[in-house]
N, C-alpha and C positions, 0 to 999 in steps of 0.2 A: 778832675781837680785834685791836686796833691796837697797833703798837709805840709806846712812849712816846718822848719827845724824845731821850733818851740812847741807847735801842736803835736808833732811826732813824739817829742819828749814827754809831754803830758799823757798821751795815749799809752806810752810804755809804762808810765807810773800806774795808770788806771788798770792796765792789764795784769799788773803784778798783784793787784788787790782783789781780783775776781773771786766771788763766792758763788759757786755753782748752784747751791741750794737757794740762795737769795735770788739768783737770776731766774730760776724756775718759778719761785713764788711771785716775782714781779710780772713775769710773762703771763701767768695764770690770772693775776689780779686785773690786768688791763689789756684790752685788745686793740687800743689805739696806738698810734705811732708806727714806725716802720719795722718794728720787731728787732731792731738793732740795739741790744742792751747787754752790757757786759755782766752786770750783777755786782756792782760795788756799792756798799752801804753808804748812805748819805754823810754820816759823820766823817768817814774816811775821805770822801770827796771834798767836804768842806775844809778838812785839814790840809789837803793838797792846795786848795785855793788860798788858804791863809799863808802858806809858805810861798806861793807864787808871787804874792804882793811884796815879798821881801827881795825878789829877784829882779834882774834887769830884763828888758825886752818883753814885759808882760803884754804890751800892746800887740805883739805878734799873734797873740791868741785871739784877737778880734778879727783877723782875716777870715775870709769865707772858708767854711768847712766843706769837705766832700759831701755829696748828696747822701751817701751811705754812712755818714758819721754816726757814732754810737750816742745813745741817750746821755751817757755820762759826759761826753765831750761837749754836747750842747748845754748841759747843766752848768759846767764850768764856765762856758762863755756867757751864759745868761747871768750868772751871779757877778762875774767880773764887770759886765756892762753897768750894773747897778752900783757897784762899789768904786769904780774908777773916779779919781779926783779930776774931773773935766767939767767944762761948762755945759749947760743943758742943751745948747744948740748941737754940740758935738754928740752928746749922749743920745739925743732924740734921733739923730741920723743913724746911730748904731741900733737903736731900738727899732726903727722903721725897717732896717735891713733884716734884723733878727726875727721880727714878726713873721716874715715870709717863710721862715724855716720851722716854725712851731707846728708840730704834728701830734701833740698829745697834751693832756691836761697836766701831766707831771712835769712838763717844761713850762707850760703857760703860767700856772699858778705861782710857783716860786719865782719866776721871772717878774711877774707883777709885784709880788711881795718885796722883791729886792729893789724896786725902783722907788726907794724911800724919798728921793729928792722931789717927788711929785707933791709931797706935803708942803714943801716950801714954795713950789712953783705951780700951784694948783691950776690957775687959769691957762697957763701954757700947756700943761699936760691934758687938761680937760678938752681944750680945743683940738689937741692932737688925737685923742682917742675917739672923738665923736664920729668921724667917718667910718670907723671900724664896726660900729653897730650895724651898718648897712651892707657889710661884705657877706651877703648871703651865700655866696659860692665858696666861702672860706670859713668854715665853722669855728676854727680855732682863733681866727681874727675877731669874730663876734664874741667868743668867750673871753678873749683878751680885754675887750672893751667892758664886758660885764664885770670881770674880776677886778680890773682897775677901778671901776666905779664903786664896787662894794667895799674896797679897801680905802679909797681916797676921796670919794665924791658922794657920800651919803648926807652931806649937809643939805639943809632945807632949800638953799638957793638952786640946787641942781635937780631936785626931786621931780618937778613937773616935766622938765625936758627929758630926763632919763626915762620916765614912764612913756613919754611920746615915742622914744626909741624902742622900748619894750613892746609897744603896741604893734610895731612893724617887723618884729623878729620872727623868723621861721624857726620854731623850736623842734623840728622833726629830728634833728641830730641830737643824740643822747647827751653829749657833753655841752651843747648849747642849752638844751632843756634844763639840765641840772644847774647851769650857771645862772640862767634867768630866775629860776626858783630861789636860788641862794641870794641873788641880788635883791629880789623882792622881800625876802625874809630880813635881810640886813637893813633895808630901807624901813621896814616896819619897826624894827628895834630902835631906829633913830627917830621916827615920827609915825606912830601907829595910826593916828586919826587920818592924816593926809594920805598915807599909804593905802589904807583900806578904801578910802574914797576913790583914789585913782585906780586901784585894782578892780573895783566894780565898774569902772567906766570903760576900761580898755578891752579890746578883743584879744583874748588869750585862751589857748586850748585848755580843756578841762584837766588834762593830765598835768600840765605845768602849774595850773592854778592850785590843784590839790597838793602837788609837791611843795609849792611855796607855803601853803598852810601847814603842811607836815613839818617843814623846816622851822617855821615860827614856833610851833608847839615844842619842838625838840630843843630850841634855844633856852639858855638859862636866864635870858634877860626879861622876857615878858612875865608878868605876874601869873599866878595860877588862875586868877579870874579871867585875865585876857586870854589865856590858853583855852579855857572852857568856852 
């Protein structure tokens, strides 16, 4: 699959901003993903994205990328999907397609954070993400559901069902394990009593249980007494 003209133009911009030392640092920091990383610092990528929104044919960047696309190309696409002024039906179609390409936490997490319209359309997005909790063969799809939940769905109305999903998650993959622990800690900060009750009811491996407790203790929200 070839890049279209707009995608090739953006890649050229990104290649002009490569920082070899930053590339080496990022590759050493994380071993997930396909290893295709140029080494462009995020403020520079975000500056490119800001300028892209002033141009025509930005929609061309939403076309499928080659399977060997660089991390930075995926990041640009992820942020644009969240910021485009389109209806949610169109956006969710783009989200569904993009989820299939996520192969690292550094794409998954900012992609979730950029889907800010989920706050306004909570039920639509909640129903959309629920099936991804069960995608056990696709760890980054499970992480997507977890991270979306901890950002947008920590309200009491979702807590019981989210714990029922957590109860069935395979946390053997490191980035799923970390996402589940992070989600539990965030739920605790929103409703400590119900979260503790649910956490003691579900079947969860000791490693993830302990990591969740660690993240609660590291948070600035619980009181010193709660942490003790």
